[in-house]
N, C-alpha and C positions, 0 to 999 in steps of 0.2 A: 490375826489382824483383820478387823471387821471391814476394811475397805475392799477386801476381796470377796465379800459376800456376793454371790451371783456370778462370779467369774470362774467357778470350778470347771465348768464345761469348756471354756476357752483355754484354760491352763492344760486341761486334758488333751485338747486338740494339738497344742504345741508339744506336749510331752510325747504324744504318739508319733508325731512327725520326727521328733528327735530320736525316738527309739528306732524308727525305721532307718535313720542314718547310721545309728550304732550297729544295727543288725546287718546292714549292707556294707559295712567297712570291709575292704578287701575285694569287693566286686568292681566291675568296670566303671560304674557311675553311681556311687553311693549317695551323692548329694541330693538334697531336697530343698524346695523353695516354697515359701508361703507368702502370699500377697495379702497383707492385712490392711483393711481400710475402716475408717470410722471418723465421725465428726471430731473437730478440734475439742480438746479438753475432756474427751470421753474416757481417757485413761489408757490409751494404747501403749504409750511409752512405759507407764507404770506397770502394766501387765507384763510387758516384755522383760522389764527389769526383774520382776518377781519370778518369772519363768527362768531367767538366767541364774538368779540367786539359788533357786531350788535345783537346777541341773548341775551346778558346780562344775562347769566345763570352761575351757579357754574360750574367750569371746572378744569380738570387736563391736562396739556400739558407736556408729557414726550418725550424726544428725545434720542434715543439710540446712543451711540458714538462709537461702535465697540470694546468695552473693554471686559473683561472676564465676566462670569455670575455674579460673586460677585460684580465687579465694576458697572455693569449695575443696579444691585439691589440697590446698595448704591445710584446711581443717581436717581432711581425711588423714593426711600424714601425721598431724598432731594426735588425732584419735587413735591411730595405730600405735603411736609411741606410748600412749597412756593405757593401752589395752593390756591384757595378760596373755596374748598370744606368745608362745615360747620363742619364736624366731623374729619378734617384732623389730629388733635392732637392725636387721637387714634392710628393712623398708626405709629407715632414716638414712642409712648409709648410701643407698642408691638414689634417694629423692626423685621419684618419677616426675616428669614434667608434663605428661599427657595422661588422660584418663585410661586410654588403652594400656599404657605401661603400668599404671597404678593397679588395674585389675589383674594384669599378668603377675606383677610382683606380689599382690595380695594372695593369689593362688599359690605362689611359691612358698610363702611363709606359713600357710595353713598346715596343720599336722597331717601326715599321710595315713597313719594307722590308728588314730583315735579321733572321736568326734569334736567339732568345734561349732560355734555359732557366730554368724556375721549378721549384724543388724544395720540396714540403711534406712534411717528414719526421714520422713518428709521427702520421699522420692519425687513427688510432682515438681518440687523446686528444681531438681536436676533435669527432669524431662523438659522443663521450661527454658532453662538457662544454658544447657550444654548441647551443642549441635550433635545430632545422631546418637544421643545418649542411649536410647533404647536398643539401637543396633549394636553398640559397643557392649552393652550389658548382655545382650543375647549371645554374641560371639564368645565373650568371656565365660558365660555360663556353660555353653555347649562344649567348648574346647578345653576349659581349664577348671572352673570352680566345681562343676557337677562331678568331676572325677575325684574330688576330695570328699572325705566324710564330713561335709559341712551342712548345717541347716542355715539357709539364707532367708532372712526375714526382711521383706520389702514393705515398708510401712508408709501410709500416707493419709492426709486429712481431706484432700480434694477428691471427693467421692467419684466424680465423673472421670477425672484423669486416671485414678487407680483402676477404674473399670476399663478404661481405654487401653491401659497397659497390657491387659490380657485379652483384648478383642482380636478376632480372627485375622484382621488385616494388618496387625502390628507385629514387629519382630519377636516380642517375648511371648507370643500367644502359646498357651498350654504348657508353659514351662514351670508354672507355679500353681498351687491350689489356692483358691480364694477363701479368705476368712473375713467376715464382717463383724466388727465389734460395735454393738449397739449400746444404748444407755442402760443403766440398771432398770429393770422392769418394776412395775408397781409391787409385786410380791417381794422382790429383792429389797426394795426401799422399805416396805413395811417391816421386814425382818431386821434390817440393819438399824432402823430407827425405833423399833418397838412400838409400832403404831397399829391401831385397829384398821380394818379394811377401808372404811370410808376416808379416814385420815391419810392412809397410804396413797390413795388416788389424789387427794389434795396435794400431798408432798410431791407426787409425780408431776403434777401440773406446774408447780413452782420451780422445782429443781431440774425438770427434764430428765431426771435420772443421771445427771452428771455427778460422778463420784466426788469431785472436789467440793461441790456445793453440799452434797449429802453429808460429807465428812464434818461440815460445820454445824450440822443440825444436832442438837443435844438429844440423846436417846429419850423418847417419851415426851419431848416438848411438843406442844401443839403448834398449829400454823402461825398463830399470832405471836407466840413466844419466839419462834424462829425468826419471823420477819422483824420483830423488835430488835433482836440481837444483831441481825444482819444490817439493818438500817442505821444502827448506832455505830457501825464499823465501816468507815469509808473505803477500806480495802478488802471488805468481805468478798468471798468468791461469788456470792449472789449478785453483787454490784459490778464487779470488774470482768467476769468471765465473758459476757456477751460482747463487750467493747473490744476485748483482745481478739476474740474470734473474728469479729467483723473487720477489724483493722487488718488482720492477716489476709482476709478474702477480698475485701473491697476497699480501694483507696478512699479517703474521706470525700474527695470531690466527685466520686462516681455517682451517677444518677441512681444506680441500684440502691444506694443507701436511703435516698428520699422515698423511693417506691416501697422499699421494705418497711420504712417507718409508717407510711400510709396504710399498708396492709396490716402491720402490727397494731395499729391503733383502731382497727376494726373495719376498715373499708374492704369490701370483698369483690365489688364489680369493677370492670375496666374503667368505666366512666367516672365512678366515685374515686377510684385510686388516682386517676389523672388529675382530678380536681384537687384532691388533698395533697398531691405532690407538687402543687403550684401551677396547675394548668399546663402540664407538659404535652408535647406533640405526640400524636398517635404512634409514629414510628419510633420515637425515643422510648415511649412506655413499652411498646412491644419488645424492643431490644432488651430493656431492663428486666421485664418479666421473664423473657427467655433465659437470660443469665441466671436469674434467681431460681427458676425451676430446674435448669440444668445442673446447678450446684446443689439441688435438693434442699435449698433453704426455704423455698416456697412450694406449696402444692397447688396445682391448678386442677379443679375438679368440675365435672359435668354432672347434671342430675341423672340418677340411675332410674330408668323406667323402660317400657317397651317401645317408646317413641324417641327418635333422635331429638336433641336439644342443643342449642348454641349458648345457653345461659351459663357460661363458665364463671366459676367463683374461685377466688384466691384466698389462701390462708397460710400463715407462717407454720412450717411443718414441725418445728421443735417447740414443745410446750414452754420450756424455760425462756427461749428467745421471745416467744409471744408474750409471756408475762412481763419480761424486762422491757420490751418495746411499749407495752401498754401502760405500765405503772411506774417504772423506774427511770428509763431514759429521758422522758420529758421533764423530770424533776430532779436531775442530778445536782443542780446548783443548790436547791433546797436541802438535799441530803448532805452535801458537802459543808453547808454552814450549820450542820448538826441539828437540822429541823426534820429529821426522819419521822418524828411524831406526826407531822402534817401529811407526809406521804402515806404513813400507815393508816390514818383515818380515812384518806381518800380511797385506799385499797379496800378498807372495810365497807365503805358505802357501795362500791361497785362490784365487790367480790362475787356475790351470789349470781348476778346476771352474767358477768364475764365467765364464771366457772361453768354455768349452764351450757354455754356454747363450746367452751374450750374442752369440755369432757367428751364431747361427741366422737371425735376421731379415736380417742382411747377406748370408748365403749365399743365402737365398731371393731377395733383390733382385738379387743377382749373376746367379743362374740365369735370372731373368725377363729380364734384359738379354742373356744369352748365347744362349738358345734362340730358334729351332731350330738344331740342328747335325746332324751325320751320324748321331748315335745317338738323339736325342730330338726330339719335335715342340715347337712353341710351346705353352706352357701359359698360358692366359688367367688362371688362378689358381694361385698356389703358396702353400701354408700348411703347417700341421702337423696332427697328429691325436693325441688323447689321450682317455682315459676318466677318470671321476671318481677311480678308485683308482690311475690311472697304470699298471695292469697291461699295458695296450697303449699305447705311445707311439711315434709315428713323426715324425721330424724334418722330413721333406720329403714333401709330397703335391702332385703336379701334377695339375690337373683342368681341365675345360672351363668351370667356373664355381664361385662360392662364395656362401654357406657350404655349400649343399647341391648336390653335383655330380651331373650325369647320368652322366659318364664319368670314371674315374680314368686319367690318362695315365702317371704313374710314381709310385713310392714310393721314399723314400731315407733314408739315415742320414748324419749329420754326425759325424765323428770328428776332433777338432781338437787332437791331442796332439803334443808335440814329437818324441818318439822311438818312436811306436807306430803302425804301419800299420793300415789297415782289413784285418782278417783273416777267416778262415773262421768264427770264432766270431761276429764282428759280422754276417756274412752270414746265418748260421743264425738269429740273433735277428731280423734284418730279415724273413727268409722266414716266421718264426713269426708276426710281427705282421701281415704281409700276409695270412696265412691267417685271421687274426681279423677282418679287415674286408672281405675279398672272396675269392670263389672263382676269380676271373679271373687269368690269368698276367700281371698288370700288371708292366711293366718295373721293375727294381730299379737304384738309383743309389747310389753312395757319393761323399761329399765328404770328403776326408781331407787333413789338413795334411802328413802324412808318407807318402803313397803308399798303394798297395793291394797286398796279398800273396796274393790269392785270385782264382779265376776264378768266373764265374757271374753277373756283373753286366752290365747293358745299357750302363752308362756310368759313368765315374769322373772326378772333377775335383779338382784341387789348387789351391793359392793362385795359381799363374801363370795358369791358365785363367780363374779367377774374376776376377782383376785385369784380364785382357784384355777382359772384357765391359765394364768401365768405360772402358778406353782408347778403344774405338771409338765410345763414346756421343757 
């Protein structure tokens, strides 16, 4: 099943944890717990279902829905009745009225001498809605559940809350191992969709590596064929996934949505975001950007150099969400009245300039995975550099640390055009910008979609080399 391309490593992690449970059956505490987090619609539940299917073991899969404590408990009772746990009937007979009692009864019905799996999906809803949930979970785990040969999978989409669940000052600290489920990477996408390296990066920028969206991309289809298909279908995953994710994280009236829209349409500085979001107050904008960065929806970045700077810039962290906010969200009415052709021509007009900036974070991440190599050392920090007026702007800065470096390791430029190589003019501009931030002969690097036509660079990389960094990961 091609939807699991790129998930072999994650399945192996789960199978190893399950094997530990199997091997520890009969000991005092054979139970194991995994805390799995990842963005909405990244495929967490699908991965867990595939793991359960392959493990062929008794299991319970409960998904919290964001209701009251009583409603969630009713849902849990229903989920147990629909599970294949051998003693599930006991749960319905006793009908626990409290979460403590539910955990106790759940432990009672788990097999004693053979492994089982218990999945609690969307744990942050329970953390939000149920008083002292973490404490109850910790007590149930320590006293009851860990004494059974069970693999407990706690799954959640709210990244900051899932991190908090395992932090040192919280009840459940160090009781589970953390597992982060990321999007399909560019190499996974290229393999899944049968695309050449440059097109695999294009697909990564549009889909964000979300399996649901990639699954709708016909193998071998180019960007424009995929977009045409998706825009012709008002319920395509490309159109609806972002809205569903945002609706779950931010209520429609929340100021965060307006701020996110401003950042998504290209505003990067605090002042410009405030203006684009309707001239909102400084404190309101600060609160909104704090929420967005805490939830990892927006990245707030500082220039990377040997001198401190306050020129913070904001960008939407997820490439798919950035694409949706820029090109699709403002024109949903047009798409819904079956005029996706207008939207598509607008994307074609702006695609090259939008992609040129959107690819930069992906290039930095690719280089971080690729280095060291024969030309360049490992760079503990890879970022960019800019001034307030943008008279000096450097796409790639490799350094020993961030945001204020002691040593610059390389400086580079990204030129991501279809038919234009990195040439002597680009090199001269890069040399000029290097002179503006350092007197040292820091190595110069080019990353180009269409090759390099000049000499004088320490290193140069194209789509194939960058994709290779993800293949070996």
